[in-house]
C-alpha positions as a Markdown table, in Angstrom:
| # | Residue | x | y | z |
|---|---|---|---|---|
| 1 | Unk | -0.9 | -9.7 | -18.5 |
| 2 | Unk | -2.3 | -11.1 | -15.0 |
| 3 | Unk | -0.1 | -9.8 | -12.4 |
| 4 | Unk | -0.6 | -6.3 | -14.9 |
| 5 | Unk | -4.5 | -6.5 | -14.1 |
| 6 | Unk | -4.1 | -7.1 | -10.5 |
| 7 | Unk | -2.2 | -4.8 | -9.9 |
| 8 | Unk | -4.4 | -2.2 | -11.6 |
| 9 | Unk | -7.3 | -3.7 | -9.1 |
| 10 | Unk | -5.5 | -3.2 | -6.3 |
| 11 | Unk | -4.4 | 0.2 | -7.5 |
| 12 | Unk | -8.4 | 1.3 | -7.7 |
| 13 | Unk | -9.8 | 0.0 | -4.3 |
| 14 | Unk | -7.0 | 1.0 | -2.4 |
| 15 | Unk | -8.0 | 4.5 | -4.2 |
| 16 | Unk | -11.9 | 4.1 | -3.2 |
| 17 | Unk | -11.0 | 3.0 | 0.2 |
| 18 | Unk | -9.1 | 5.6 | 0.8 |
| 19 | Unk | -12.0 | 8.4 | 0.0 |
| 20 | Unk | -13.7 | 5.9 | 1.7 |
| 21 | Unk | -12.3 | 5.5 | 4.9 |
| 22 | Unk | -11.7 | 9.5 | 4.8 |
| 23 | Unk | -15.1 | 10.0 | 4.9 |
| 24 | Unk | -16.2 | 7.4 | 7.7 |
| 25 | Unk | -13.2 | 9.9 | 9.6 |
| 26 | Unk | -15.0 | 12.9 | 9.0 |
| 27 | Unk | -18.0 | 11.5 | 10.8 |
| 28 | Unk | -16.0 | 9.4 | 13.6 |
| 29 | Unk | -12.0 | 9.9 | 14.2 |
| 30 | Unk | -8.8 | 8.6 | 12.3 |
| 31 | Unk | -8.4 | 5.4 | 15.2 |
| 32 | Unk | -11.6 | 4.8 | 15.5 |
| 33 | Unk | -11.5 | 4.4 | 11.6 |
| 34 | Unk | -8.2 | 2.6 | 11.3 |
| 35 | Unk | -9.4 | 0.1 | 13.3 |
| 36 | Unk | -12.5 | -0.4 | 11.7 |
| 37 | Unk | -10.8 | -1.1 | 8.8 |
| 38 | Unk | -8.2 | -3.3 | 10.5 |
| 39 | Unk | -10.9 | -5.7 | 11.9 |
| 40 | Unk | -13.4 | -5.5 | 9.2 |
| 41 | Unk | -10.2 | -6.8 | 6.9 |
| 42 | Unk | -9.2 | -9.0 | 9.3 |
| 43 | Unk | -12.4 | -11.1 | 9.6 |
| 44 | Unk | -12.9 | -10.5 | 5.8 |
| 45 | Unk | -9.8 | -12.5 | 5.4 |
| 46 | Unk | -10.4 | -15.3 | 8.0 |
| 47 | Unk | -13.6 | -15.8 | 6.5 |
| 48 | Unk | -11.9 | -16.3 | 3.0 |
| 49 | Unk | -9.2 | -18.1 | 4.8 |
| 50 | Unk | -12.0 | -20.3 | 6.4 |
| 51 | Unk | -13.6 | -21.9 | 3.1 |
| 52 | Unk | -10.4 | -21.1 | 0.6 |
| 53 | Unk | -7.3 | -22.4 | 3.0 |
| 54 | Unk | -8.7 | -24.0 | 5.9 |
| 55 | Unk | -5.9 | -27.3 | 5.6 |
| 56 | Unk | -3.5 | -24.4 | 6.0 |
| 57 | Unk | -2.2 | -23.8 | 9.3 |
| 58 | Unk | -1.9 | -20.5 | 10.9 |
| 59 | Unk | 1.2 | -21.9 | 13.0 |
| 60 | Unk | 2.9 | -21.9 | 9.8 |
| 61 | Unk | 3.5 | -18.2 | 10.8 |
| 62 | Unk | 5.6 | -19.1 | 13.8 |
| 63 | Unk | 8.4 | -20.7 | 11.5 |
| 64 | Unk | 8.4 | -17.3 | 9.3 |
| 65 | Unk | 11.9 | -15.9 | 9.3 |
| 66 | Unk | 13.1 | -13.4 | 10.1 |
| 67 | Unk | 10.2 | -12.2 | 12.5 |
| 68 | Unk | 10.3 | -9.0 | 11.6 |
| 69 | Unk | 8.4 | -9.9 | 8.2 |
| 70 | Unk | 5.4 | -10.6 | 10.2 |
| 71 | Unk | 5.1 | -6.5 | 11.0 |
| 72 | Unk | 3.0 | -6.4 | 8.0 |
| 73 | Unk | 0.0 | -5.7 | 9.9 |
| 74 | Unk | 0.8 | -3.0 | 12.0 |
| 75 | Unk | 2.2 | -1.6 | 8.2 |
| 76 | Unk | -1.5 | -1.6 | 7.6 |
| 77 | Unk | -2.5 | 0.1 | 10.6 |
| 78 | Unk | 0.0 | 3.1 | 9.7 |
| 79 | Unk | -0.9 | 2.8 | 6.0 |
| 80 | Unk | -4.9 | 3.2 | 6.8 |
| 81 | Unk | -4.3 | 6.5 | 8.9 |
| 82 | Unk | -1.1 | 7.8 | 6.8 |
| 83 | Unk | -3.6 | 7.2 | 3.9 |
| 84 | Unk | -6.4 | 9.1 | 5.3 |
| 85 | Unk | -4.5 | 12.2 | 6.8 |
| 86 | Unk | -2.9 | 12.6 | 3.3 |
| 87 | Unk | -6.2 | 12.7 | 1.5 |
| 88 | Unk | -7.8 | 14.9 | 4.1 |
| 89 | Unk | -5.0 | 17.1 | 3.2 |
| 90 | Unk | -3.7 | 17.8 | -0.3 |
| 91 | Unk | -7.3 | 15.2 | -2.5 |
| 92 | Unk | -7.4 | 12.0 | -3.3 |
| 93 | Unk | -5.7 | 12.6 | -7.0 |
| 94 | Unk | -2.2 | 14.4 | -5.5 |
| 95 | Unk | -2.9 | 11.5 | -2.4 |
| 96 | Unk | -3.1 | 9.0 | -4.5 |
| 97 | Unk | 0.1 | 10.4 | -7.0 |
| 98 | Unk | 2.5 | 11.2 | -3.9 |
| 99 | Unk | 1.9 | 7.1 | -2.5 |
| 100 | Unk | 1.8 | 5.7 | -5.5 |
| 101 | Unk | 5.6 | 8.2 | -6.3 |
| 102 | Unk | 6.9 | 6.9 | -2.7 |
| 103 | Unk | 6.3 | 3.1 | -3.6 |
| 104 | Unk | 8.0 | 3.4 | -7.0 |
| 105 | Unk | 11.1 | 4.9 | -5.5 |
| 106 | Unk | 10.9 | 2.9 | -2.2 |
| 107 | Unk | 10.0 | -0.6 | -4.5 |
| 108 | Unk | 13.2 | 0.1 | -6.9 |
| 109 | Unk | 15.4 | 1.0 | -3.9 |
| 110 | Unk | 14.2 | -2.3 | -2.5 |
| 111 | Unk | 15.2 | -4.1 | -4.9 |
| 112 | Unk | 18.1 | -2.6 | -6.1 |
| 113 | Unk | 19.8 | -3.4 | -3.0 |
| 114 | Unk | 18.3 | -6.8 | -2.8 |
| 115 | Unk | 16.5 | -5.8 | 0.9 |
| 116 | Unk | 13.9 | -7.8 | 2.9 |
| 117 | Unk | 15.0 | -10.9 | 0.9 |
| 118 | Unk | 14.6 | -10.4 | -2.4 |
| 119 | Unk | 16.5 | -10.3 | -5.4 |
| 120 | Unk | 19.0 | -7.6 | -5.8 |
| 121 | Unk | 18.8 | -6.5 | -9.6 |
| 122 | Unk | 21.2 | -4.0 | -11.3 |
| 123 | Unk | 20.9 | -0.1 | -11.5 |
| 124 | Unk | 19.2 | 0.9 | -14.4 |
| 125 | Unk | 19.4 | 4.8 | -15.8 |
| 126 | Unk | 16.1 | 3.8 | -17.7 |
| 127 | Unk | 14.3 | 3.1 | -14.5 |
| 128 | Unk | 15.8 | 6.5 | -12.7 |
| 129 | Unk | 15.2 | 8.3 | -15.9 |
| 130 | Unk | 11.5 | 6.9 | -15.5 |
| 131 | Unk | 10.9 | 7.6 | -11.8 |
| 132 | Unk | 12.5 | 10.9 | -12.5 |
| 133 | Unk | 9.9 | 11.3 | -15.5 |
| 134 | Unk | 6.8 | 11.0 | -12.8 |
| 135 | Unk | 8.3 | 13.0 | -9.7 |
| 136 | Unk | 8.1 | 15.9 | -13.4 |
| 137 | Unk | 4.9 | 14.3 | -14.0 |
| 138 | Unk | 3.6 | 15.3 | -10.1 |
| 139 | Unk | 5.4 | 18.6 | -10.6 |
| 140 | Unk | 3.3 | 19.2 | -13.3 |
| 141 | Unk | -0.3 | 18.0 | -12.2 |
| 142 | Unk | 0.1 | 20.1 | -9.4 |
| 143 | Unk | 1.6 | 23.3 | -11.1 |
| 144 | Unk | -1.4 | 26.0 | -11.0 |
| 145 | Unk | -2.1 | 28.1 | -14.0 |
């Protein structure tokens, strides 16, 4: 249940953050906003680390293998940029639905093929049906009467 609640909070925060970042971009620029978002996120993480995990050294990162796993921050910059652009072009609801659809499909493929060190799962028709229903929901949501 804890994971379920945290996932819901994450989705809500991502939606609100996307709207905030898009509004800031209208008053500045995409990369200025993205830089500010990443910088303030870095400072928040550093502060939390200082109080909650100070005994954990950043040198542990030198032992991470494979090294491509350390690209999360670079991906974060790309995520911030693409969320701002998609909300600008499509609005918050449609943008969020397409983002979640892409996350669902890619996450299932990662699990299905056991990519990036995840445990490989067997193909299940019911999961494919779930993705198809999700995409159908997107089409219905976008449908103009």
